[in-house]
C-alpha positions as CSV (number, residue, x, y, z in Angstrom):
1,M,-32.8,63.0,-86.8
2,A,-30.6,65.4,-84.8
3,V,-31.7,68.7,-83.3
4,Y,-29.4,71.6,-84.2
5,R,-29.2,74.7,-82.0
6,I,-27.9,78.2,-82.5
7,Y,-27.8,81.3,-80.2
8,V,-28.0,84.8,-81.7
9,E,-27.3,88.1,-79.9
10,K,-27.3,91.7,-81.1
11,K,-23.9,93.3,-81.3
12,Q,-23.3,96.0,-78.7
13,D,-24.2,98.9,-80.9
14,Y,-27.6,97.4,-81.8
15,K,-28.9,96.4,-78.3
16,V,-32.1,98.5,-78.5
17,E,-34.4,95.9,-76.9
18,E,-31.9,95.3,-74.1
19,K,-31.8,99.0,-73.2
20,S,-35.6,99.2,-73.3
21,V,-36.0,96.2,-70.9
22,L,-33.4,97.6,-68.5
23,E,-35.3,100.9,-68.4
24,D,-38.6,99.0,-67.8
25,I,-37.0,97.1,-64.9
26,R,-35.7,100.3,-63.3
27,T,-38.8,102.4,-63.8
28,A,-41.8,100.0,-63.7
29,L,-40.4,97.6,-61.1
30,R,-38.1,100.2,-59.3
31,I,-35.3,97.6,-59.2
32,E,-32.0,99.4,-59.4
33,S,-29.7,96.5,-58.8
34,V,-29.8,95.3,-62.4
35,E,-26.8,96.7,-64.2
36,E,-27.1,95.1,-67.6
37,V,-29.6,93.1,-69.6
38,R,-28.5,90.7,-72.4
39,I,-31.1,89.1,-74.7
40,I,-30.1,86.0,-76.7
41,N,-32.5,84.4,-79.2
42,R,-32.2,80.6,-79.2
43,Y,-33.3,78.5,-82.2
44,D,-33.6,74.7,-82.4
45,A,-34.3,73.0,-85.7
46,E,-35.1,69.4,-86.5
47,E,-35.9,67.5,-89.7
48,I,-33.1,69.4,-91.5
49,S,-29.6,68.4,-92.6
50,E,-26.6,69.9,-90.9
51,D,-25.5,71.5,-94.2
52,N,-28.8,73.2,-94.6
53,F,-28.9,74.3,-91.0
54,N,-25.5,75.9,-91.4
55,R,-26.8,77.6,-94.6
56,A,-29.7,79.0,-92.6
57,V,-27.6,80.4,-89.7
58,P,-26.3,83.5,-91.5
59,T,-29.3,84.0,-93.8
60,V,-32.5,83.1,-91.7
61,F,-31.5,83.0,-88.1
62,S,-29.2,86.0,-88.0
63,E,-27.9,89.1,-89.7
64,P,-24.1,88.8,-89.5
65,P,-23.5,92.6,-89.7
66,V,-25.5,93.2,-86.5
67,D,-25.6,89.8,-84.7
68,D,-23.1,87.7,-82.8
69,I,-23.6,84.0,-83.3
70,Y,-22.8,81.2,-80.7
71,G,-22.9,77.5,-81.0
72,E,-23.0,77.1,-77.3
73,L,-24.6,79.2,-74.5
74,P,-22.0,81.8,-73.3
75,E,-20.7,81.1,-69.8
76,L,-22.1,83.3,-67.1
77,S,-20.0,85.6,-65.0
78,E,-20.3,85.9,-61.2
79,G,-23.4,87.7,-60.3
80,Q,-25.3,87.0,-63.5
81,R,-28.7,85.3,-63.6
82,I,-30.4,83.7,-66.6
83,F,-33.8,82.4,-67.6
84,A,-35.4,81.4,-70.8
85,V,-39.0,82.0,-72.2
86,E,-40.9,80.1,-74.8
87,F,-44.5,80.1,-76.0
88,L,-47.0,77.8,-74.4
89,P,-47.8,74.6,-76.3
90,G,-50.6,75.4,-78.8
91,Q,-49.7,79.1,-79.0
92,F,-48.6,80.4,-82.4
93,D,-44.9,81.3,-82.6
94,Q,-44.6,83.7,-85.5
95,R,-40.8,83.8,-85.3
96,A,-40.4,80.0,-85.4
97,D,-43.0,79.6,-88.1
98,S,-41.4,82.3,-90.3
99,A,-37.9,80.8,-89.9
100,A,-39.2,77.4,-90.9
101,Q,-40.9,78.9,-94.0
102,C,-37.7,80.7,-95.0
103,I,-35.6,77.6,-94.6
104,Q,-38.0,75.7,-96.8
105,M,-37.7,78.3,-99.5
106,L,-33.9,78.6,-99.1
107,C,-33.2,74.9,-99.3
108,Q,-36.1,73.9,-101.7
109,G,-37.1,71.0,-99.5
110,D,-39.4,69.9,-96.8
111,R,-40.2,72.4,-94.0
112,P,-38.2,71.7,-90.9
113,V,-39.5,71.9,-87.3
114,V,-38.2,75.1,-85.6
115,K,-38.5,76.0,-81.9
116,Y,-37.7,79.5,-80.5
117,A,-36.9,80.7,-77.1
118,K,-35.7,84.1,-75.7
119,L,-33.0,84.1,-73.1
120,Y,-32.5,86.9,-70.6
121,I,-29.1,87.3,-68.8
122,L,-29.2,89.8,-66.0
123,S,-26.1,91.3,-64.3
124,G,-26.0,92.9,-60.9
125,K,-26.5,92.1,-57.2
126,I,-30.0,90.8,-57.7
127,T,-31.9,89.2,-54.8
128,D,-34.1,86.1,-55.3
129,E,-37.1,88.3,-54.7
130,E,-36.1,90.8,-57.3
131,F,-35.3,88.0,-59.8
132,G,-38.8,86.6,-59.3
133,K,-40.4,89.9,-59.8
134,I,-38.4,90.5,-63.0
135,K,-39.4,87.1,-64.4
136,H,-43.1,87.6,-63.5
137,Y,-42.9,91.0,-65.3
138,L,-41.2,89.7,-68.5
139,I,-43.1,86.5,-68.9
140,N,-46.7,86.9,-70.2
141,A,-48.4,84.0,-68.5
142,V,-51.3,84.1,-71.0
143,E,-49.1,82.9,-73.9
144,A,-45.6,82.0,-72.6
145,R,-43.8,80.2,-69.8
146,E,-40.3,79.7,-68.5
147,C,-38.4,76.9,-70.1
148,G,-35.1,75.0,-69.5
149,L,-31.7,75.6,-70.9
150,E,-30.9,72.0,-71.7
151,K,-30.7,70.7,-75.3
152,Y,-33.6,68.7,-76.8
153,D,-33.5,65.2,-78.0
154,T,-36.4,65.9,-80.3
155,L,-38.7,68.9,-80.9
156,K,-41.7,66.6,-81.5
157,I,-44.2,66.8,-78.7
158,K,-45.4,63.4,-77.5
159,Y,-48.8,63.3,-75.8
160,D,-49.9,60.4,-73.7
161,I,-53.4,59.3,-74.5
162,P,-55.3,58.8,-71.2
163,T,-57.5,55.8,-70.9
164,E,-59.8,57.8,-68.6
165,V,-60.3,61.4,-67.7
166,A,-59.1,62.4,-64.3
167,T,-61.5,64.1,-61.9
168,L,-59.9,66.8,-59.8
169,D,-61.0,65.5,-56.4
170,G,-60.7,68.1,-53.6
171,F,-60.9,71.1,-56.0
172,L,-64.1,72.5,-54.4
173,E,-62.3,72.6,-51.0
174,L,-59.2,74.5,-52.0
175,D,-58.6,77.8,-50.2
176,D,-57.0,80.8,-51.9
177,K,-53.5,79.5,-51.5
178,G,-54.6,76.1,-52.7
179,L,-56.1,77.6,-55.8
180,D,-53.0,79.7,-56.5
181,D,-50.9,76.5,-56.2
182,F,-53.3,74.7,-58.5
183,V,-53.0,77.3,-61.2
184,R,-49.2,77.3,-61.0
185,N,-48.9,73.5,-60.9
186,Y,-51.1,73.0,-64.0
187,G,-49.5,75.9,-65.8
188,L,-52.9,77.7,-66.3
189,A,-53.4,81.2,-67.8
190,M,-56.2,82.0,-65.4
191,D,-55.7,84.5,-62.6
192,D,-57.0,84.3,-59.0
193,D,-60.4,85.6,-59.8
194,D,-60.9,83.3,-62.8
195,I,-60.1,80.1,-61.0
196,K,-62.2,81.2,-58.0
197,F,-65.1,81.8,-60.5
198,C,-64.6,78.2,-61.8
199,Q,-64.6,76.8,-58.3
200,N,-67.9,78.6,-57.4
201,Y,-69.4,77.3,-60.7
202,F,-68.6,73.7,-59.9
203,K,-69.8,74.2,-56.3
204,G,-73.1,75.1,-57.8
205,E,-72.9,72.0,-60.0
206,K,-72.1,70.0,-56.8
207,R,-69.3,68.1,-58.4
208,C,-65.6,68.4,-59.0
209,P,-64.4,69.2,-62.6
210,T,-62.3,67.0,-64.8
211,I,-58.9,68.1,-65.9
212,T,-60.3,68.2,-69.5
213,E,-62.9,70.7,-68.4
214,I,-60.4,72.9,-66.7
215,R,-58.0,72.8,-69.7
216,M,-60.8,73.7,-72.1
217,I,-61.9,76.7,-69.9
218,D,-58.3,77.8,-69.6
219,T,-57.7,77.6,-73.4
220,Y,-60.7,79.6,-74.3
221,W,-60.0,82.1,-71.6
222,S,-56.5,82.4,-72.8
223,D,-57.7,83.1,-76.4
224,H,-60.2,85.6,-75.1
225,C,-57.5,87.5,-73.2
226,R,-55.2,87.6,-76.3
227,H,-57.9,89.0,-78.6
228,T,-59.4,91.6,-76.2
């Protein structure tokens, strides 16, 4: 079944969040090069007919009096930068879940699969270093990650079932940079101190951990951070 997509952006007079983010960038990060922030909410839906999706656009996904609606991502002007943010797999997405429930009630049918992402468009003479700092500030690594702009073939997540659990050989010998790369490459929520603690623990065990053990520790640590 097809995946349908819509982009929703507040009209100029209702850009409260955009103004707040711009102020944060200028005050908290002391980055003055950003001239404007645009925020676009992106919704993808699957297991829904095109007619029902079109019914949901002005009733569930947007409020026509205050929102602009796009079928395609607006073209960027010179000097603009863009990135998208989505929840990590397994994290509860309230906005997507609420949209799916509302569509089910609206159409009196099965609940569709809905996926949500927030897009930031920044205008100004922004350096690569500044852009990286802004992304790091706006993306809460405990529960979210940067995602792509391309369209999905399906919203269903396919997991490969491993025949054996991989042992992370060499983990005990990683230096600080190696541990930092390890966290980033595996998309973990742990910070430098957390992963160092794990390394010291397994040094005491005199063995390298499996990827399953690291994932379990990271998941429980992520939940702990969100609830404390």
